[in-house]
VEXLUM-522919 format. One record per residue (C-alpha): residue in one letter; x, y, z. Coordinates in pm, whole numbers, plus 50000, padded with zeros to 5 digits. Layout:
AXYZ/...
//
This chain:
M838387974809029/A839747957809337/T836347944809423/S834727941109082/M837337922208881/P836327885408881/A839417864608949/A837967834808766/R837297855108449/L840817869108458/T842257834708512/L840407819108220/A841417847807994/Q845057844108092/M844897806408037/R843527811007686/R846397834407602/S848987810007745/A847477777607619/G850677766107449/R852867772107753/L850347755707987/A850187725507759/S853837716707831/A853277719208205/G850057699308165/V851947671807985/A854407669608273/I851747666208541/A849637643108320/I852567619308288/G853057619208664/T849397613208744/A849177586808473/F852027569708654/V850127571008983/A846877559008826/A848627530608643/T850407520808964/L847187519309167/L845347500608893/T848197475908864/G848177471509241/S844487463409232/L845067438908949/I847907422509140/T845647417909442/D842917401909230/I845407380209045/T847017369709373/N843637360109519/N842857339409212/Q846317324009215/V846007314109582/T842717296309523/A843507282409178/T844817249109314/F841517244309498/A839587246109169/D835867249309248/A836017234309597/E833497250709826/L835447243810146/V839017235810241/V840167218310557/F843617230110671/G845857211910912/D849417225710902/E850877193010769/S848967173011033/L846037157910843/T846267120010815/P844477094610591/A842057089410880/D841167126410872/L840517123310500/E838077094710559/A836397114210839/T835947143610603/R834347121710339/G831957108010598/V830447141610696/D826867147110579/G826697170910286/V830217162710156/A830007149609799/A833777144709751/A837037152309926/D840617149709802/P843887156209983/Q846187182609845/V849467163409845/P851807178009583/Q854817156609502/F857857164309291/T859947143209060/E862597145908793/L861287133108461/N863887121708210/N863797110407851/A866587108507596/G868937131707785/K866287157907853/S865057163408207/V862247183608368/W861657189708739/Q857927184208761/Q855217188209024/L852757159409053/I849167158009182/G846537131109203/V843507125408979/A840517144109125/S837597123209252/D835167150709149/E835487174208852/R834907203809086/L838177195009261/A840197193508938/A842317224208870/L843547208108547/E841607199008234/L842197168108024/T842797179207663/D843807146107503/G844017109407597/A842797096507933/W843407102008303/P845897077708461/A844197045808586/A847257026408713/N850217036008931/D852627033708636/E850727059208426/I850947097108405/A849257126408231/L851547155408136/P851237191908032/P851777194107653/D854807217007680/V856487193107925/A855827164007691/E857267184607405/R860407192907602/L860877156307685/G860047145707331/V857287121307426/G853717115007308/L850767093907413/G851867058507491/D855557067807534/V857467060907855/V859307086008075/A861657079208365/S860637093508704/S863407098008963/R862597102909331/W864117097809677/V862967067709885/L863837064910255/D865367032910393/D863207009410601/E865787008610881/P867537037811050/T871257044311011/T873487049511316/Y876027077111260/E879497081311411/D878227104311687/G875677078211796/S872637095911651/E870207078411421/G868497089411104/Y867037076210786/D869107076310471/G867667067910137/E868377061109775/Q867237073409440/A864517052809276/V863697054108904/E860287043308774/K858977040408420/L855687058608363/T853507055908053/V851987088207921/T848197083707898/G847027119407844/F847747156307818/V846377182008065/D845897219708050/D846197244308340/P843557270408244/F843747289708572/R847557288708602/A847267269908929/Y850747254908904/P853927273408805/G855907261508509/G852947253808283/G850967229308496/A851427197008686/G851717160308601/V848887138108717/L849147103708879/T846527082209043/Q845657090809403/S847147057509515/A850437065109337/I850607099109508/A849887082609845/E852607056909780/R855177083709700/L854177103010011/A854607071710223/D858027064210068/G859207098610176/T857897094910532/E860007078910806/P858817043710897/G856507043511197/R855027077411110/Q851787084310928/P851917103710601/T850337137910645/T849037166010431/S848207202310491/A844857205910316/I841787186410210/M839547200309934/V835817195309978/A833007195509722/L829507198009867/E826277181609766/D823817204409589/S821407205709884/A824077209810152/D824287240410377/A827877252810359/A827827267710710/A826447235510862/V828997213910679/E831787237110788/A830767233211153/A830457195411114/L833937193010957/T835437213011242/E834007187511487/A834807156611275/V838457166111211/P840017177211544/A843447180511378/A842117207711148/S843507242211221/D840867258911005/V837857250710785/T837007279010551/A835657288610211/T838267293509940/E837517330809897/E838007337410269/Y841227317710264/A842587338309975/T841847370510161/K843707357910469/V846717345710271/V847097378010074/A846807398310395/Q849507376910560/M851767379810255/S851497417710250/G851147424710622/G847577436210567/T848437459510278/D850477458209960/V853297476710139/V856197463009936/Y854427469209609/L853307504109701/V856717514409833/F858537500609531/V856337512109246/L854857543809395/A858427554909468/F858917558309093/A855657577509067/A856887600509344/V860117606809151/A858107615308841/L855897639209037/V858847656409204/V860457662208868/A857097673408729/G856827698109018/L860147713808922/V859007716608561/I855677732208662/A857407757608886/N859617768208598/T856607769308365/F854727793108591/Q857827814508616/V857667816308236/L854017826808255/V854737853508517/A857527867408301/Q855307867307992/R852547885608178/S854707910508361/R853327939608156/T849727927508201/L850237922608575/A851627958108602/L848607972708425/L846227953108648/R847977965908957/C847818001308821/V844047999408771/G843397985909119/A843987948209128/T845227937309470/T848147914209537/G845687888909681/Q843657888509361/L846747882509148/Y847987856109391/R844647837909387/S844467841109010/V847747822608962/L846757795509212/L843337791709050/E845087787708719/A847317761108872/A844317742909023/I842467742608690/L845587731108509/G846237704408772/A842667691508753/L842547689808374/A846017674808342/S845277649508618/L842077638708447/A844037634008126/G846647614508321/I844027591908476/V842587584608134/G846067578407996/G847097556108286/T843897536008259/A844357532207885/L847957521307940/V846967494008186/Q844127482807959/A846557480807668/G848857460207888/L846027435907963/M845347432507592/I848927424307495/A849937405107810/P848567371307690/A851137371507410/F853947369507670/D852647338107850/L852927352808201/E851557320808362/V848757339308541/T845117344308455/L844447380808377/P841087399308365/E839967413108032/T839237448708153/V840447471808429/D838227481808719/L838517519408780/S837437522109143/A836827554509333/P840187554209522/V842067548309197/F840317578709046/I840427602409344/A844037596409456/P845787606409129/L843417635909085/A844177648809434/V847927642809396/G848047660809061/I846197691509191/V848247693509511/V851587690109329/T850577716609076/L849417740809346/A852577735409551/S854727741509244/A852887773709164/L853237789409511/A856597806309452/P855677820309106/A852347832409249/L854157851009527/S856567864909270/A853647878509064/A851787892809362/R854667910109539/V855967930909249/A855167968009276/P853137982408982/L855968003508842/A858597976408887/A856327951308717/L856497971308395/R859897954808342/P860607917308322/A861317903208666/D863707875808749/A862467845708934/P862397849209312/T865697844509484/F866667835609836/G867647861310088/K871117859610235/G869917844010557/A867847817710383/G870737811010145/R873167804710430/V870747781010604/R870137762710278/A873867759910207/V874677746410555/F871807721410545/A872777709610196/A876427705310296/L875567685710611/T873117662310437/T875427656810140/L878547649610343/G876627629610603/G874907609010335/F878107600610151/A879777592210484/A876957567510557/V877397552410210/A881137548410275/V880447531910612/G877997508010447/V880537498510182/W883217493410448/L880907471410656/A880037450710349/V883697445610261/Q884417435810622/G881687409810620/G878607428710734/G879217427211107/A876617412311337/D873707422311114/P874177414110740/T871437438910646/L873247468110811/P875567475910515/M872647477410272/A870607499010511/A873547522910551/V874087525410176/V870397530410096/G869837555510376/G873067574110302/G872307574709932/C868867589909986/L870247615610231/S873137625710005/L870857628909701/I868567652009899/G871617672809989/V872757674009628/I869317685409512/I868957712209782/G872467725509730/S872417724209351/V871517761209328/F874947770109470/W877247747809267/L875437734508961/P875347767608765/K879087771708833/V879737736808697/T877647745408393/S879627777508346/G882927759108383/I882037733908117/G880587762007905/R883917780007903/L885407750407719/A882617752807462/G883127790407453/M886347785607260/T884257777106955/G882837812006910/P880737840907044/S877467821207040/A878897795707283/R880287822907511/L876917840607520/A875167807507593/T877497801107885/A876847835608028/N873107830907991/T873107800108216/L874317822508500/R871587848908455/N869167829908679/P871137803808878/R868087791309061/R866157783308745/T869167767608575/A869787746308883/A866137735608906/T866037724708543/A869347706208549/T868437690408883/A865177676808741/L867177658808475/L869887649208726/I867357630608943/G866087608908659/V869517602008510/T870987594008853/L868377567408916/V868677553208565/G872477552708594/M872297536508937/M870097508208812/T872087501708495/T875367502308687/G874017479508956/A872627455408698/A875857454708497/T877897449108814/A875517421808930/R875737404708592/A879537405408588/T879757394008950/M877357365308891/D879257355208578/N882507353408773/E880827335309060/L879237310008826/D882617304108663/S884017294509003/M880897275809121/Y880557256908794/P883947248108648/V882427240808307/D879637253708087/I877757221008038/Q877617189208244/V876057156608128/S875587132108415/T873867099008479/T870807098208703/T871197064708883/S873587049809142/D875337016309175/D875156992609471/D877847012009661/G875947044709630/Q878307058709366/Q877017074809048/A876467050208765/A878857049608467/M878247070908159/P877057050207860/P879677051307580/A876987060307325/V876257092807515/A879947102007528/D880307096607154/A877177116807077/V878277146807286/A881777146107140/D880267150906793/V878527183906884/E880377210106679/E879477239806902/L881577226007190/R885237235507208/A886217204807413/V884677175307600/A886257156807895/Q885127124508060/V885247128008439/T884437105508731/A882477118609029/A882827098709352/S882647101109730/V885827094709932/E886697093110301/T889647088910537/P890467055310701/D890087068511057/G886907088010982/T888427121111097/W887557137410767/P883887136710664/T882957121410332/I883607145410046/D882787145209678/V885677144909433/V885977147609056/A888707128608875/A889947133808520/A893097137408316/P894577171608410/D895097183608051/E891607173207943/L890067189508250/R891917222408203/A890807222807837/V887117224707931/V886987244408258/N886287281708257/D889257289608483/P892167266708390/D894567285108622/A892507274308926/L893457238308847/G897067246008764/D898267225409064/L896297194408967/R898797166308906/P899357130409021/G899647128009397/T897657159909475/L894137167909594/V892977202609487/V890367214709736/P888337246709688/E889107271409967/S885547272810102/L885267235010098/A888607231410277/Q887367254210555/N884047236010587/Q885727201810598/E888397214310843/V891317204310620/D892507239610555/G896227240510636/L896867203110602/D899877193310394/E898657158610303/I895707135410354/V895017098210338/L891987086710137/D890327052810166/G888187031809934/P887396996109824/G890726993809641/G892897005409932/T894357038110056/T896417065709902/T898227096110041/L897857129109855/D899277164009896/V896557189509979/V896477220709762/T893837247809818/G892357261209495/D890627294309423/L887247278709351/T883867278409520/Y882837245709359/G881507219209597/T883957191309505/A887667184909523/F889757174409222/I892187145609173/V893637128008871/S892027096308741/H895017074408831/D894817084309201/L891067077509216/A891577043509052/G893847034209344/I890977036309593/H887977030309360/P889287007109089/D885856997608954/L884567032808896/R884197044708540/P883607079808407/N880047090308492/Q879977126408376/L880867146208065/W882187181508105/A882057204007800/G883087239507720/V881037260707478/S882927276907193/A883167314807200/G880367333407026/Q877887304607035/D874277309207140/V873847293307482/G870327280507429/A871197266207088/V874217247507227/I872217231807511/T869547221507262/A872217206707035/V873637186107322/Q870157174507427/D869327165007069/A872567145807038/V871897126907361/S868297119607261/T869497097506975/T871047073107224/D867827064607416/E869807067407742/V868507085308055/V870987112608150/N870747148208275/V872037178208077/G872737209808277/G875487233708378/A876517269608425/V875437282508086/A871797274808156/E871877290708500/R873867320608377/E871347326608099/S868397324608340/I870077348708585/Q870877373308307/Q867307371508181/V865987379808527/I868437408808566/D867647422208219/M863887419708280/I864087438308611/L866427464108461/A864127470008164/L861147474708397/V862927498608633/V864617519008360/G861287521308179/L859677535308493/L862487559808557/A862517571108194/V859237588708268/A861097612408501/V863717619008233/V861037627407975/I859367651508215/A862717667708295/L863407673507927/I860117692507900/G861537714908172/V864597722407958/A862317736507686/N860417757307941/T863627771408086/L864867781707744/S861517798107671/L861747818707988/S865307827807901/V864157840607562/I861347861107718/E863647877307973/R866237885307707/T863937898607436/R865577933207439/E869057918407466/S868467894807175/A867217924106967/M870327943907058/L872547914906954/R870687912106627/A871037949706573/I874827949006614/G875267920106372/L874417886706537/S872777865606270/K869677844406314/A871797813006282/Q874127825106557/L871147832706782/R869757798006723/T873187783406793/M873417802807119/L870097788607243/A870977753607119/I874247754207312/E872457767507618/G869927739307606/M872627713007550/L874707727407835/I871837725308084/A870797690507970/G874337677807932/V875517689608274/G872447674308441/A873027641708256/V876787640108325/L876387647108696/G873507622208710/I875687595808546/V878517601908795/L876157599509092/G874477569208937/L877837551608906/L878697558709269/Y875297547909402/G875197517509173/W878637505509279/A877937511409649/G874607493309629/A876137464109441/I878917460509698/S876457461309989/V874257434609830/L876677412309638/T879707410409869/S878087381610057/I877957362209728/G881567367209626/D884077392409496/V882247421609336/S883367431308986/L882667468508947/V881567476108591/V880977508208398/P878037503108155/W879567524007879/A876887516307619/E874027526507849/I875907557807959/A876477568007598/V872777563107519/V871607583807818/L874067611807748/G873207611907378/I869477613707451/A870007642707692/L872097662707445/V869747656607155/A866757665307374/G868467697607484/L869057706007119/V865447698207022/A864137718107319/S865847749107184/V863957748406852/A860707765106962/P862367791907179/A864847799306900/R862027804106652/A860367828506893/A863647847206940/V864417851806571/R860817857906459/T860657893006612/H862377920806416/P865137938206620/V863477972506593/A860117958906707/A861687940606997/L863527971807113/A860387992407085/A858397966707286/E860547973007586/
//
């Protein structure tokens, strides 16, 4: 028999008998490999999208001349004069603030292409600009500004002075002023290849772009650009033209085809590979596979226990330990291959589904219609799935092969560590756990102290210490986690005998209980860490924005007077904003620049208003509690930067004279100081309020309030800017929520896999306790009580893993937030109670659901039959 029994035939027969049990393990590994396949496919898509995005602004240009901001108008003419060049345009993006009726948009501008091959934008309506006072806009920008064809928008930009300014230290430089031009909308343009972020670019004439470039260049210097796009004649030889351009434009640093340029740029961005992407996303795949490995190991322990009688008979009739060992590994390899193939198909389908629904989210990138399943994307997940499955099956295979024939006639516990191995494991776990948490503590301390010489050191210490301590927790879980489970179980044991039996059962096989709970602990820890970090970051940013931006909404004018001060607010705008019902209060304030008579204090921006009106609209009224006539409230950071920290009083100077004010340092990080209107009038008597500060009423929708203010201002036909903290806070929260949703979604895969392991563990527990369950039934334990016992056991294992994961997640999340956010401001540690409740609830319900199938198996067998089977 030892030589004639085909291992493959035995394996296939065993797999057919255990199809249901193998299916759960197959699902675990399929999820993990699907994760890997989806990650690699997404990485390939990102590379293709990045290449297309890099070259999108070059449209269909065959060649591009690069010059590192050194190409002059003369180089442009030289390029156009090369034989074979049909057209050439400089790539000179400009930026401007477009305003209309209180609504403003920061917009990129480009010039009209001289050849349609050099046009990244398409004209969808109207006409291209033909004069310097005309513009074509993206439709969504026109909609935001509320303009149509033939309407006029205001364009604000910075123009340098013709003469240099001599500063107090004797140095010279060019100041400038804000210029506002009226531009007529002649057409609407589409950005089909997503070449420009934000929905496209505005289009001016090439001469208007050149004029704006010259206005921003210091007198005496030539305007320069970094790239010239080239379209070739139909009969031109690209290689010959490329060589001729290199000779004709000595300032060029490179002349290359657009595809080659994209390859170079992407390689430079990623250091030659997509390292950041792979490390970030594949890390989640690795977590899923580690958890899947734990589940698979437990599953094969279930199979070994189920087949203990069969294994004993095979050994008795001559099967060798090697044959049984190879049979289990062959089974694992087949399972790994089939599950991995299913995972690859699932991951590919998932990415394809993402491509199909992505256009509905307006991601501002051009996406392919189908995925490209290359050989590496297919082979890598397949190999990973098989290797992980084989590695997970090694211990159960050894357990099956090393049991003596007579001993194998009884159910065998899972393999346990020897005393020596246990001591080594315990010492290693203790050292890594304590050392890791010590590193985390050092990182937090360094962050609180200011980061030391290297600001990245605290974060590195926290991340490294967190990883080390988590490894220690996982390795040492077999020693302490079952005891924690038992301790919590004793509390549940007060409810009746079923709970007490369930608690005792968790200690029957500490290693398996620890492995199952640890699998769930890993996923929950990472989910808890991310949710805690995100909640802390959100609260910290909210507090920081409250101090950086005293009010929710600011309405300000966009022009300056002859003295360089901000122009006065039109009364019609003030009346319109005051009528917005969603605002709790509106204050008229005056922003100005002040200085000292002797020039010892640099010019500083101040805001003046009536104290009571100002405190009614600001987010932190207490910070302006010292604002009164005769005082200058200076934010602490501004006082340190301006070297006035510690001064008792200061003299301010202006066209109207001088005034002496007491200096009071305020707990703000805002970039201006505060005085009362009467004190400002003493030095700037002609200034009038030029800003409106408004506070949003509690419970109002931020976006709706901003829209209401913009709509109110739009009825006045005045050009003002509407902004403030609420808009920035909303955008920051959206970014945080988007990242959190992505990360938690990825980590949820590990949690799902871990919950499969809970069901497998309960199944093995039922198999090992078949005789005991029958005995309990025989002495009076009802079917309901038996089901309750298994339900409590499942909820204990899942609940303990979830609770410990939540605790670790809180610690890691807080430590990470402190290491990253301390440089921004005071960190507000937050406990995300809602998310914690959801995670804990899911774990408990999943533990309860996982007990259903094992409980049915336990109560299905009649007590007499079960006793006889043993």
